[in-house]
C-alpha positions in Angstrom: 0.0 0.0 0.1 2.8 2.6 0.7 3.9 2.3 -2.7 0.6 3.4 -4.3 0.5 6.9 -5.8 -2.5 7.7 -3.8 -1.0 6.7 -0.4 2.2 8.8 -1.4 -0.1 11.7 -2.2 -1.6 11.4 1.1 1.8 11.4 3.0 2.8 14.5 0.8 -0.5 16.3 2.0 -0.1 15.5 5.5 3.7 16.6 5.4 2.6 20.0 3.6 -0.1 20.5 6.3 2.4 19.9 9.2 5.0 22.3 7.6 2.4 25.2 7.1 0.2 24.8 10.2 2.8 23.8 12.8 1.0 21.7 15.0 2.6 20.7 18.4 0.9 17.4 19.0 -1.0 14.7 17.1 -3.9 14.6 19.1 -5.2 16.2 22.5 -4.4 12.8 24.1 -0.7 13.7 23.4 -0.7 17.0 25.3 0.8 16.7 28.6 -1.6 17.2 31.6 0.5 20.2 32.9 0.1 22.0 29.6 -3.7 21.5 29.7 -3.9 22.6 33.2 -1.8 25.9 32.4 -4.0 26.6 29.5 -7.1 26.1 31.5 -5.7 28.5 34.2 -4.8 31.1 31.6 -8.4 31.0 30.0 -10.0 31.1 33.7 -8.1 34.2 34.5 -9.0 35.9 31.1 -12.6 35.2 31.8 -12.4 36.3 35.4 -10.9 39.7 34.0 -14.1 40.1 32.0 -16.1 40.4 35.1 -18.3 38.5 37.5 -20.0 35.3 35.8 -21.6 32.3 37.2 -19.4 29.1 37.6 -21.2 27.2 34.9 -20.7 30.1 32.4 -17.0 30.3 33.2 -16.6 26.5 32.6 -18.6 26.6 29.2 -16.2 29.7 28.1 -13.1 27.7 29.2 -14.3 24.6 27.4 -14.7 26.7 24.3 -11.4 28.3 24.5 -9.7 24.8 25.2 -11.6 23.5 21.9 -9.9 26.4 20.1 -6.6 25.5 21.6 -6.9 21.8 20.6 -8.0 22.8 17.0 -4.9 25.1 16.6 -2.3 22.9 18.5 -3.3 19.2 17.6 -2.7 17.9 14.1 -5.9 15.9 13.9 -8.0 18.6 15.3 -6.7 21.2 12.8 -8.8 22.2 9.7 -7.2 20.5 6.7 -4.9 23.1 4.8 -6.3 22.0 1.4 -9.9 21.8 2.4 -10.8 23.9 5.6 -14.4 22.4 5.5 -12.8 19.2 7.2 -10.3 18.5 9.7 -7.2 16.5 9.3 -8.9 13.5 11.2 -11.8 13.6 8.7 -9.3 13.8 5.9 -7.6 10.8 7.3 -11.0 8.8 7.8 -11.6 9.3 4.1 -8.3 8.0 3.0 -8.9 5.1 5.1 -12.1 4.2 3.7 -10.9 4.8 0.1 -7.7 2.8 0.5 -9.2 0.2 2.6 -6.1 0.3 5.0 -6.0 1.3 8.6 -3.7 4.5 8.7 -2.5 5.9 11.9 -0.5 8.9 12.5 1.5 8.3 15.6 4.2 10.9 15.5 5.6 13.7 13.3 8.8 15.7 13.1 8.9 19.2 11.8 12.2 21.0 11.1 12.4 24.6 10.2 15.3 26.6 9.2 16.7 29.3 11.6 15.3 27.6 14.6 17.4 25.9 17.2 
């Protein structure tokens, strides 16, 4: 399967997406708990600065901000660069269905010039 033209195109598309969108993790499951807690604390602080709000409203706002954080920093949650009407996860599922193979993205490495 890895030698088929369609699979090679899929790999190029994912590599291009990673290069342009710079995700930090593959999925939200890969984010360390301390990073998640730090982000939640930041968002709670931002909401508190907006004025007094009921606890349930604060939690809803923080959940929404965390969803945005995941969609920006997790590869599978990001809008797919070539078709932003779907996420990378949806693009992956479509390729799995079309190719009839189970494809799993477990990790990636992104190199950039000028960075240490």
